[in-house]
VEXBAPA-267804 format. One record per residue (C-alpha): residue number from 0; residue in one letter; chain; x, y, z. Coordinates in nm, 2 decimals, always signed. Layout:
N
i, aa, ch, u, v, w
NUM, A, A, X, Y, Z;
...
***
This chain:
504
i, aa, ch, u, v, w
0, M, A, +11.62, +8.54, +4.89;
1, R, A, +11.43, +8.35, +4.64;
2, K, A, +11.27, +8.51, +4.33;
3, I, A, +10.97, +8.35, +4.16;
4, I, A, +10.82, +8.40, +3.82;
5, L, A, +10.52, +8.18, +3.80;
6, L, A, +10.18, +8.08, +3.66;
7, L, A, +9.98, +7.89, +3.93;
8, V, A, +9.75, +7.61, +3.86;
9, L, A, +9.57, +7.43, +4.15;
10, H, A, +9.42, +7.09, +4.09;
11, C, A, +9.17, +7.00, +4.35;
12, V, A, +8.85, +6.83, +4.46;
13, V, A, +8.59, +7.10, +4.49;
14, V, A, +8.29, +7.13, +4.72;
15, D, A, +8.08, +7.42, +4.58;
16, S, A, +7.71, +7.47, +4.64;
17, A, A, +7.68, +7.62, +4.29;
18, E, A, +7.75, +7.29, +4.14;
19, V, A, +7.48, +7.05, +4.03;
20, S, A, +7.32, +6.81, +4.28;
21, C, A, +7.55, +6.54, +4.43;
22, V, A, +7.52, +6.20, +4.27;
23, Y, A, +7.79, +6.00, +4.43;
24, G, A, +8.06, +5.97, +4.70;
25, D, A, +8.04, +5.93, +5.07;
26, G, A, +7.80, +6.19, +5.20;
27, C, A, +7.71, +6.32, +4.85;
28, L, A, +8.03, +6.55, +4.85;
29, F, A, +8.12, +6.52, +4.49;
30, P, A, +7.92, +6.69, +4.21;
31, C, A, +7.86, +6.56, +3.87;
32, R, A, +8.06, +6.74, +3.60;
33, C, A, +7.95, +6.54, +3.29;
34, N, A, +7.82, +6.71, +2.97;
35, S, A, +7.47, +6.83, +2.96;
36, G, A, +7.23, +6.54, +2.93;
37, T, A, +7.49, +6.28, +3.04;
38, T, A, +7.43, +6.09, +3.37;
39, C, A, +7.70, +6.01, +3.62;
40, D, A, +7.78, +5.68, +3.77;
41, A, A, +7.63, +5.67, +4.12;
42, N, A, +7.94, +5.50, +4.27;
43, S, A, +8.24, +5.63, +4.07;
44, G, A, +8.10, +5.96, +3.93;
45, S, A, +8.22, +5.87, +3.58;
46, C, A, +8.03, +6.00, +3.28;
47, S, A, +7.83, +5.78, +3.05;
48, D, A, +7.99, +5.94, +2.74;
49, S, A, +8.34, +5.94, +2.91;
50, K, A, +8.36, +6.32, +2.86;
51, C, A, +8.37, +6.60, +3.11;
52, R, A, +8.20, +6.93, +3.06;
53, D, A, +8.41, +7.24, +2.99;
54, G, A, +8.58, +7.42, +3.26;
55, Y, A, +8.66, +7.79, +3.30;
56, P, A, +8.74, +8.00, +3.00;
57, R, A, +9.06, +7.88, +2.84;
58, P, A, +9.34, +8.06, +2.66;
59, T, A, +9.33, +7.99, +2.28;
60, N, A, +9.67, +7.83, +2.27;
61, N, A, +9.56, +7.54, +2.51;
62, Q, A, +9.19, +7.48, +2.50;
63, D, A, +9.18, +7.16, +2.68;
64, R, A, +9.40, +7.25, +2.99;
65, Y, A, +9.12, +7.40, +3.19;
66, N, A, +8.84, +7.14, +3.10;
67, W, A, +8.75, +6.92, +3.40;
68, A, A, +8.93, +6.59, +3.38;
69, G, A, +8.98, +6.27, +3.55;
70, S, A, +8.77, +5.95, +3.57;
71, A, A, +8.51, +6.14, +3.78;
72, C, A, +8.57, +6.49, +3.62;
73, Q, A, +8.69, +6.63, +3.96;
74, I, A, +9.03, +6.76, +3.84;
75, G, A, +9.03, +7.13, +3.74;
76, N, A, +9.22, +7.46, +3.80;
77, V, A, +9.03, +7.63, +4.08;
78, A, A, +9.29, +7.92, +4.09;
79, Y, A, +9.19, +8.05, +3.75;
80, G, A, +9.11, +8.42, +3.77;
81, K, A, +9.10, +8.44, +4.16;
82, P, A, +9.23, +8.73, +4.37;
83, T, A, +9.61, +8.74, +4.42;
84, N, A, +9.88, +8.91, +4.59;
85, Q, A, +10.26, +8.89, +4.61;
86, S, A, +10.57, +9.02, +4.80;
87, G, A, +10.62, +9.33, +4.58;
88, T, A, +10.60, +9.37, +4.21;
89, Y, A, +10.89, +9.36, +3.97;
90, K, A, +10.84, +9.60, +3.69;
91, E, A, +10.50, +9.52, +3.51;
92, Y, A, +10.48, +9.16, +3.63;
93, V, A, +10.18, +9.19, +3.85;
94, S, A, +10.04, +8.90, +4.06;
95, S, A, +9.71, +8.85, +3.85;
96, R, A, +9.94, +8.72, +3.56;
97, G, A, +10.00, +8.41, +3.78;
98, V, A, +9.64, +8.29, +3.74;
99, D, A, +9.53, +8.43, +3.41;
100, G, A, +9.58, +8.09, +3.23;
101, I, A, +9.83, +8.22, +2.97;
102, L, A, +10.14, +8.01, +2.98;
103, G, A, +10.32, +8.22, +2.71;
104, N, A, +10.68, +8.14, +2.60;
105, P, A, +10.88, +7.96, +2.87;
106, N, A, +11.20, +8.15, +2.76;
107, N, A, +11.07, +8.50, +2.82;
108, N, A, +10.83, +8.49, +3.12;
109, R, A, +10.65, +8.80, +3.01;
110, D, A, +10.30, +8.65, +3.09;
111, C, A, +10.40, +8.55, +3.45;
112, A, A, +10.39, +8.72, +3.80;
113, H, A, +10.72, +8.84, +3.94;
114, P, A, +10.75, +8.93, +4.30;
115, D, A, +11.01, +9.20, +4.41;
116, N, A, +11.22, +9.17, +4.72;
117, P, A, +11.42, +9.49, +4.81;
118, T, A, +11.45, +9.38, +5.17;
119, K, A, +11.62, +9.06, +5.08;
120, K, A, +11.35, +8.84, +5.24;
121, A, A, +11.20, +8.53, +5.10;
122, A, A, +10.94, +8.59, +4.82;
123, W, A, +10.59, +8.48, +4.84;
124, F, A, +10.27, +8.46, +4.62;
125, Y, A, +9.90, +8.45, +4.75;
126, V, A, +9.58, +8.34, +4.58;
127, D, A, +9.23, +8.34, +4.74;
128, L, A, +9.03, +8.03, +4.61;
129, G, A, +8.71, +8.19, +4.75;
130, S, A, +8.57, +7.87, +4.90;
131, V, A, +8.68, +7.55, +5.07;
132, H, A, +8.86, +7.30, +4.85;
133, E, A, +9.06, +6.97, +4.91;
134, I, A, +9.38, +7.05, +4.73;
135, F, A, +9.58, +6.75, +4.62;
136, N, A, +9.82, +6.89, +4.36;
137, V, A, +9.98, +7.23, +4.29;
138, T, A, +10.16, +7.30, +3.96;
139, V, A, +10.36, +7.61, +3.89;
140, Y, A, +10.47, +7.68, +3.55;
141, N, A, +10.77, +7.88, +3.41;
142, T, A, +10.95, +7.92, +3.74;
143, Y, A, +11.27, +8.11, +3.77;
144, N, A, +11.49, +8.03, +4.08;
145, G, A, +11.69, +8.32, +4.18;
146, G, A, +11.84, +8.18, +4.51;
147, V, A, +11.80, +7.92, +4.78;
148, C, A, +11.50, +7.85, +5.00;
149, P, A, +11.49, +8.02, +5.34;
150, A, A, +11.60, +7.84, +5.65;
151, G, A, +11.36, +7.55, +5.73;
152, K, A, +11.22, +7.51, +5.38;
153, I, A, +11.31, +7.29, +5.09;
154, G, A, +11.17, +7.18, +4.75;
155, D, A, +11.12, +7.34, +4.41;
156, Y, A, +10.89, +7.60, +4.55;
157, C, A, +11.02, +7.61, +4.91;
158, L, A, +10.69, +7.47, +5.04;
159, K, A, +10.83, +7.16, +5.22;
160, T, A, +10.95, +7.18, +5.57;
161, C, A, +11.27, +7.02, +5.69;
162, D, A, +11.24, +6.66, +5.81;
163, V, A, +11.24, +6.60, +6.19;
164, G, A, +11.60, +6.62, +6.32;
165, S, A, +11.73, +6.87, +6.06;
166, F, A, +11.71, +7.25, +6.04;
167, G, A, +11.86, +7.56, +5.86;
168, V, A, +11.92, +7.65, +5.50;
169, E, A, +11.86, +7.35, +5.28;
170, C, A, +11.80, +7.15, +5.60;
171, Q, A, +12.19, +7.09, +5.63;
172, E, A, +12.21, +7.12, +6.02;
173, Q, A, +12.14, +6.84, +6.26;
174, C, A, +11.91, +6.92, +6.56;
175, G, A, +12.05, +6.86, +6.91;
176, R, A, +11.88, +6.66, +7.19;
177, C, A, +11.56, +6.85, +7.20;
178, R, A, +11.29, +6.74, +7.45;
179, N, A, +10.99, +6.60, +7.26;
180, E, A, +11.16, +6.65, +6.94;
181, S, A, +11.08, +7.02, +6.96;
182, C, A, +11.36, +7.13, +6.73;
183, S, A, +11.29, +7.45, +6.52;
184, A, A, +11.33, +7.38, +6.15;
185, V, A, +11.45, +7.74, +6.11;
186, D, A, +11.72, +7.78, +6.38;
187, G, A, +11.74, +7.45, +6.57;
188, S, A, +11.62, +7.59, +6.90;
189, C, A, +11.43, +7.36, +7.13;
190, S, A, +11.09, +7.51, +7.24;
191, D, A, +11.04, +7.24, +7.50;
192, G, A, +11.39, +7.24, +7.64;
193, C, A, +11.67, +6.98, +7.63;
194, D, A, +11.66, +6.60, +7.69;
195, L, A, +11.80, +6.48, +8.03;
196, W, A, +12.17, +6.54, +8.07;
197, F, A, +12.19, +6.78, +7.77;
198, V, A, +12.23, +7.16, +7.79;
199, G, A, +12.33, +7.46, +7.56;
200, D, A, +12.13, +7.68, +7.32;
201, L, A, +12.09, +7.38, +7.08;
202, C, A, +12.10, +7.11, +7.34;
203, K, A, +12.41, +6.96, +7.19;
204, E, A, +12.64, +6.97, +7.51;
205, E, A, +12.61, +6.66, +7.72;
206, I, A, +12.67, +6.66, +8.09;
207, G, A, +12.91, +6.36, +8.12;
208, N, A, +12.92, +6.19, +8.46;
209, S, A, +13.20, +6.27, +8.70;
210, T, A, +13.47, +6.04, +8.84;
211, L, A, +13.70, +6.02, +9.13;
212, H, A, +13.86, +5.69, +9.02;
213, G, A, +14.22, +5.67, +9.15;
214, F, A, +14.16, +5.95, +9.40;
215, S, A, +14.20, +5.89, +9.77;
216, T, A, +14.05, +6.06, +10.07;
217, Y, A, +14.20, +6.19, +10.39;
218, V, A, +14.02, +6.12, +10.72;
219, K, A, +14.09, +6.30, +11.05;
220, Q, A, +13.92, +6.23, +11.38;
221, E, A, +13.80, +6.57, +11.53;
222, K, A, +13.62, +6.46, +11.84;
223, D, A, +13.49, +6.15, +12.02;
224, S, A, +13.23, +6.09, +11.76;
225, S, A, +13.31, +6.32, +11.47;
226, I, A, +13.55, +6.29, +11.18;
227, A, A, +13.64, +6.52, +10.89;
228, I, A, +13.68, +6.37, +10.53;
229, T, A, +13.88, +6.57, +10.27;
230, W, A, +13.91, +6.49, +9.91;
231, M, A, +14.02, +6.64, +9.57;
232, Q, A, +13.75, +6.75, +9.35;
233, D, A, +13.71, +6.63, +8.98;
234, S, A, +13.92, +6.88, +8.78;
235, N, A, +13.76, +6.79, +8.44;
236, I, A, +13.42, +6.94, +8.51;
237, L, A, +13.35, +7.23, +8.27;
238, E, A, +13.30, +7.57, +8.44;
239, N, A, +12.96, +7.63, +8.27;
240, Q, A, +12.83, +7.29, +8.40;
241, T, A, +12.94, +7.31, +8.77;
242, Q, A, +12.58, +7.36, +8.89;
243, Y, A, +12.50, +7.01, +8.78;
244, F, A, +12.77, +6.83, +8.99;
245, G, A, +12.82, +6.74, +9.35;
246, Y, A, +12.97, +6.49, +9.59;
247, T, A, +12.83, +6.25, +9.86;
248, V, A, +13.03, +6.09, +10.14;
249, A, A, +12.94, +5.73, +10.20;
250, Y, A, +13.05, +5.51, +10.48;
251, A, A, +13.01, +5.13, +10.59;
252, K, A, +13.06, +4.96, +10.91;
253, G, A, +13.27, +4.65, +10.89;
254, S, A, +13.15, +4.44, +10.59;
255, D, A, +12.81, +4.62, +10.56;
256, E, A, +12.69, +4.80, +10.24;
257, F, A, +12.78, +5.16, +10.20;
258, V, A, +12.54, +5.41, +10.32;
259, N, A, +12.52, +5.77, +10.17;
260, G, A, +12.60, +6.04, +10.41;
261, P, A, +12.59, +6.43, +10.36;
262, S, A, +12.64, +6.58, +10.01;
263, V, A, +12.78, +6.90, +9.89;
264, A, A, +12.78, +7.08, +9.56;
265, H, A, +13.09, +7.12, +9.35;
266, K, A, +13.28, +7.44, +9.41;
267, T, A, +13.47, +7.61, +9.12;
268, T, A, +13.68, +7.82, +9.36;
269, E, A, +13.82, +7.52, +9.55;
270, M, A, +14.05, +7.23, +9.48;
271, K, A, +13.95, +7.03, +9.79;
272, Q, A, +13.63, +6.98, +9.98;
273, T, A, +13.58, +6.87, +10.35;
274, L, A, +13.26, +6.72, +10.50;
275, F, A, +13.20, +6.61, +10.86;
276, L, A, +13.04, +6.29, +10.98;
277, D, A, +12.90, +6.27, +11.34;
278, N, A, +12.79, +5.98, +11.55;
279, I, A, +13.10, +5.77, +11.48;
280, E, A, +13.13, +5.48, +11.71;
281, S, A, +13.45, +5.40, +11.89;
282, Y, A, +13.65, +5.08, +11.82;
283, V, A, +13.43, +5.01, +11.51;
284, E, A, +13.60, +4.96, +11.18;
285, Y, A, +13.47, +5.20, +10.92;
286, S, A, +13.52, +5.24, +10.54;
287, F, A, +13.47, +5.57, +10.37;
288, I, A, +13.44, +5.67, +10.00;
289, V, A, +13.33, +5.99, +9.82;
290, R, A, +13.08, +5.94, +9.54;
291, P, A, +13.06, +6.21, +9.27;
292, Y, A, +12.73, +6.26, +9.10;
293, R, A, +12.54, +6.47, +8.83;
294, E, A, +12.20, +6.60, +8.89;
295, M, A, +11.93, +6.75, +8.66;
296, R, A, +11.55, +6.80, +8.71;
297, G, A, +11.55, +6.60, +9.04;
298, E, A, +11.74, +6.29, +8.90;
299, R, A, +12.08, +6.21, +9.04;
300, Q, A, +12.33, +5.97, +8.88;
301, Y, A, +12.64, +5.87, +9.07;
302, G, A, +12.98, +5.83, +8.90;
303, W, A, +13.30, +5.62, +8.98;
304, P, A, +13.37, +5.68, +9.35;
305, S, A, +13.71, +5.75, +9.51;
306, D, A, +13.93, +5.47, +9.65;
307, A, A, +13.79, +5.34, +9.98;
308, I, A, +13.98, +5.40, +10.31;
309, T, A, +13.93, +5.19, +10.62;
310, M, A, +13.99, +5.31, +10.97;
311, Q, A, +13.90, +5.24, +11.33;
312, F, A, +13.87, +5.52, +11.58;
313, S, A, +13.92, +5.53, +11.96;
314, T, A, +13.78, +5.77, +12.22;
315, V, A, +13.94, +6.10, +12.22;
316, T, A, +13.94, +6.29, +12.55;
317, D, A, +14.00, +6.65, +12.63;
318, N, A, +14.35, +6.68, +12.77;
319, T, A, +14.34, +7.04, +12.85;
320, A, A, +14.30, +7.00, +13.22;
321, M, A, +14.57, +6.74, +13.24;
322, I, A, +14.81, +6.95, +13.04;
323, T, A, +14.74, +7.25, +13.26;
324, G, A, +14.81, +7.05, +13.58;
325, V, A, +15.13, +6.91, +13.45;
326, T, A, +15.26, +7.25, +13.34;
327, V, A, +15.18, +7.41, +13.69;
328, G, A, +15.34, +7.11, +13.86;
329, L, A, +15.66, +7.15, +13.65;
330, L, A, +15.67, +7.53, +13.73;
331, I, A, +15.65, +7.46, +14.10;
332, I, A, +15.92, +7.20, +14.08;
333, I, A, +16.16, +7.43, +13.90;
334, T, A, +16.09, +7.71, +14.15;
335, L, A, +16.17, +7.49, +14.44;
336, V, A, +16.50, +7.37, +14.27;
337, C, A, +16.60, +7.73, +14.22;
338, V, A, +16.54, +7.82, +14.58;
339, A, A, +16.72, +7.52, +14.70;
340, G, A, +17.02, +7.61, +14.49;
341, I, A, +17.03, +7.97, +14.62;
342, M, A, +17.01, +7.85, +14.98;
343, F, A, +17.29, +7.59, +14.92;
344, I, A, +17.52, +7.86, +14.77;
345, R, A, +17.45, +8.10, +15.06;
346, R, A, +17.53, +7.83, +15.31;
347, R, A, +17.87, +7.75, +15.15;
348, N, A, +17.96, +8.12, +15.11;
349, P, A, +17.76, +8.34, +15.35;
350, N, A, +17.94, +8.67, +15.27;
351, L, A, +17.87, +8.64, +14.89;
352, F, A, +17.54, +8.82, +14.89;
353, S, A, +17.61, +9.06, +15.19;
354, K, A, +17.58, +9.43, +15.15;
355, G, A, +17.88, +9.61, +14.99;
356, T, A, +18.05, +9.28, +14.87;
357, F, A, +18.03, +9.37, +14.50;
358, K, A, +18.17, +9.71, +14.56;
359, D, A, +18.46, +9.57, +14.77;
360, Y, A, +18.53, +9.32, +14.49;
361, I, A, +18.56, +9.61, +14.24;
362, K, A, +18.77, +9.81, +14.48;
363, N, A, +19.00, +9.51, +14.56;
364, S, A, +19.03, +9.43, +14.19;
365, E, A, +19.15, +9.78, +14.11;
366, A, A, +19.40, +9.77, +14.38;
367, Q, A, +19.57, +9.47, +14.22;
368, I, A, +19.62, +9.63, +13.88;
369, V, A, +19.98, +9.73, +13.80;
370, D, A, +20.14, +9.85, +13.48;
371, E, A, +20.41, +9.65, +13.29;
372, G, A, +20.68, +9.84, +13.48;
373, G, A, +20.54, +9.72, +13.81;
374, E, A, +20.39, +10.05, +13.91;
375, R, A, +20.06, +10.03, +14.08;
376, I, A, +19.78, +10.20, +13.91;
377, E, A, +19.55, +10.40, +14.15;
378, A, A, +19.18, +10.39, +14.11;
379, G, A, +19.04, +10.68, +13.91;
380, V, A, +19.38, +10.77, +13.75;
381, Q, A, +19.40, +10.73, +13.36;
382, R, A, +19.71, +10.54, +13.25;
383, S, A, +19.82, +10.41, +12.91;
384, F, A, +20.13, +10.31, +12.72;
385, K, A, +20.06, +10.60, +12.47;
386, S, A, +20.04, +10.97, +12.51;
387, K, A, +19.69, +11.06, +12.62;
388, P, A, +19.49, +11.34, +12.47;
389, K, A, +19.36, +11.61, +12.69;
390, V, A, +18.99, +11.56, +12.72;
391, E, A, +18.77, +11.86, +12.81;
392, A, A, +18.50, +11.77, +13.06;
393, R, A, +18.15, +11.83, +12.95;
394, E, A, +17.96, +12.10, +13.14;
395, P, A, +17.62, +12.00, +13.27;
396, V, A, +17.31, +12.08, +13.06;
397, K, A, +17.16, +12.40, +13.19;
398, T, A, +16.81, +12.53, +13.15;
399, E, A, +16.71, +12.88, +13.04;
400, D, A, +16.79, +12.99, +13.38;
401, E, A, +17.17, +12.95, +13.36;
402, G, A, +17.32, +12.76, +13.65;
403, T, A, +17.00, +12.59, +13.76;
404, K, A, +17.00, +12.22, +13.73;
405, L, A, +16.68, +12.02, +13.67;
406, S, A, +16.52, +11.79, +13.91;
407, L, A, +16.34, +11.48, +13.82;
408, R, A, +16.01, +11.63, +13.91;
409, Q, A, +16.08, +11.93, +13.69;
410, L, A, +16.18, +11.73, +13.39;
411, E, A, +15.82, +11.66, +13.25;
412, R, A, +15.71, +12.02, +13.29;
413, Y, A, +16.04, +12.14, +13.13;
414, I, A, +16.01, +11.92, +12.83;
415, T, A, +15.65, +12.02, +12.77;
416, K, A, +15.74, +12.39, +12.80;
417, T, A, +16.03, +12.35, +12.56;
418, N, A, +15.83, +12.16, +12.30;
419, D, A, +15.57, +12.45, +12.30;
420, V, A, +15.85, +12.70, +12.20;
421, P, A, +15.95, +12.70, +11.83;
422, D, A, +16.30, +12.55, +11.79;
423, G, A, +16.31, +12.50, +12.17;
424, F, A, +16.50, +12.18, +12.15;
425, K, A, +16.72, +12.30, +11.87;
426, D, A, +16.84, +12.59, +12.08;
427, E, A, +16.89, +12.36, +12.37;
428, Y, A, +17.11, +12.14, +12.15;
429, K, A, +17.32, +12.44, +12.03;
430, K, A, +17.41, +12.52, +12.39;
431, L, A, +17.58, +12.18, +12.44;
432, P, A, +17.96, +12.22, +12.45;
433, K, A, +18.15, +12.04, +12.19;
434, P, A, +18.37, +11.75, +12.32;
435, G, A, +18.74, +11.84, +12.32;
436, I, A, +18.85, +11.49, +12.22;
437, G, A, +19.11, +11.58, +11.97;
438, E, A, +19.17, +11.60, +11.59;
439, C, A, +19.16, +11.35, +11.31;
440, K, A, +19.44, +11.49, +11.09;
441, V, A, +19.65, +11.18, +11.06;
442, G, A, +19.38, +10.96, +10.93;
443, S, A, +19.31, +11.21, +10.66;
444, K, A, +19.66, +11.21, +10.51;
445, P, A, +19.69, +11.07, +10.16;
446, E, A, +19.92, +10.79, +10.26;
447, N, A, +19.68, +10.67, +10.53;
448, R, A, +19.35, +10.69, +10.36;
449, T, A, +19.38, +10.34, +10.22;
450, K, A, +19.45, +10.22, +10.57;
451, N, A, +19.11, +10.34, +10.71;
452, R, A, +18.84, +10.07, +10.74;
453, F, A, +18.58, +10.32, +10.60;
454, G, A, +18.64, +10.62, +10.37;
455, N, A, +18.43, +10.87, +10.58;
456, I, A, +18.54, +10.77, +10.93;
457, K, A, +18.88, +10.87, +11.06;
458, P, A, +19.03, +10.77, +11.40;
459, F, A, +19.13, +11.04, +11.65;
460, D, A, +19.50, +11.13, +11.64;
461, A, A, +19.53, +11.11, +12.02;
462, N, A, +19.42, +10.75, +12.07;
463, R, A, +19.54, +10.58, +11.75;
464, V, A, +19.80, +10.31, +11.77;
465, L, A, +20.15, +10.40, +11.68;
466, L, A, +20.38, +10.14, +11.54;
467, D, A, +20.74, +10.26, +11.50;
468, A, A, +20.97, +10.05, +11.28;
469, D, A, +21.31, +10.17, +11.17;
470, D, A, +21.32, +9.97, +10.85;
471, M, A, +20.97, +10.06, +10.73;
472, S, A, +20.84, +10.40, +10.62;
473, Q, A, +20.50, +10.51, +10.70;
474, S, A, +20.46, +10.24, +10.95;
475, D, A, +20.33, +10.46, +11.23;
476, Y, A, +19.96, +10.43, +11.16;
477, V, A, +19.71, +10.17, +11.23;
478, N, A, +19.33, +10.24, +11.21;
479, A, A, +19.24, +10.13, +11.56;
480, S, A, +19.18, +10.26, +11.90;
481, Y, A, +19.27, +10.14, +12.25;
482, I, A, +19.11, +10.15, +12.60;
483, T, A, +19.29, +10.12, +12.93;
484, A, A, +19.23, +9.82, +13.14;
485, R, A, +19.08, +10.02, +13.42;
486, F, A, +18.79, +10.13, +13.19;
487, L, A, +18.76, +9.78, +13.06;
488, L, A, +18.74, +9.66, +13.41;
489, I, A, +18.45, +9.89, +13.49;
490, T, A, +18.26, +9.79, +13.18;
491, K, A, +18.33, +9.42, +13.16;
492, G, A, +18.46, +9.33, +13.50;
493, L, A, +18.81, +9.16, +13.47;
494, K, A, +18.91, +8.89, +13.72;
495, C, A, +19.14, +8.97, +14.00;
496, G, A, +19.51, +8.97, +13.90;
497, V, A, +19.46, +9.07, +13.55;
498, K, A, +19.72, +9.33, +13.45;
499, E, A, +19.64, +9.64, +13.24;
500, K, A, +19.71, +9.59, +12.88;
501, S, A, +19.65, +9.80, +12.57;
502, I, A, +19.36, +9.68, +12.37;
503, A, A, +19.40, +9.74, +12.00;
***
């Protein structure tokens, strides 16, 4: 905000029809202001007695200040007594005091105008001269500066605008690269936009050219006449400037000059880019580069390209049919070899694949099993070196109709029916008899708990391994189970002549 206490005097050249007839000057624009009866020089307008006539009424303390003056008597105060206005009035200091001709005491300013600015805006003072004048000098007396000039203005009375290239308070800020020098003296904004390669609110951000110097490209042949070129994008491009950047793939045949191929814009979401080139000739040496560019208002400038890569391509054929043929041929050969092998084995041992051979093999194998005492073990008879527990045979699962077994055809219907009954399968499960396998008391003894492999799993007493040693106490327990050789034979099929042994 700037406060002003002033007395305004405007010195000017006046064109006023009320004046006397024109006597000199180009187009007779200047009136004669000599004393009455004194003539004016036709060329210069000077008075013959070198005195100008009196001007407007004058204050008593300065009688000559408002007389017409100058060699042609054209200098005078045309603001005296004219209508005025100002930005508010401070106390009794009305705007008319600024043109009443009373200078007063420079130390008290009581005879001056004083604008008021409760809104903290720049102060102003207005005077209506009443007619057209050519003003060449403005003098303000007894000013009091209560602040700095508003943004864009400088000078004792804040009447001068900032020079071109500067703006702001006291013109301290430097303008950006505004197009056509359209920088606002107030805030530095560019009304006509920015110069080429500059962006931002104040056109101070330059779009520097991109470079791929030191980067290499990767080339892969896709088809007979098509290749894919992949490269790393320039990671130094600012995110708010990506729309101004892109890449062009260029290629050259042999020693020819590079020719620009397809282009693609820079992508902020990708680290790499890939472009395809078609119509590549076979057995011709090609060189490839990727040229980064910046583009604005239809003008494109290329930066430093990537390192060139030189390659020669041969014709690529579709091997799908050939691969399919080879695969089918190999399958046929493998099938023939398998059939020939089976026929060869059957020719050498005709009875190997005859009906009942495998059952006879099992039966004969069982007949050869004897215990360690030389006693032959009959098929279907349980034998062991330990005492065997009595095992209760499971009863067959019965349906709701006790004693009736289910056939395969009835199974699906029975399952569906049982599923529709609440807790049907639960009741079915409760009907299953518990297996009479034996007890697990020995494994739960305090002296045997540490011998168990798992804390919550105990071996059955009937089929645990007993180790009797006269010189060791508590040596009759091992956490293991055994199975007779006959059962092992059925599950795994021992070779003929293998004797039954306890498997711990």
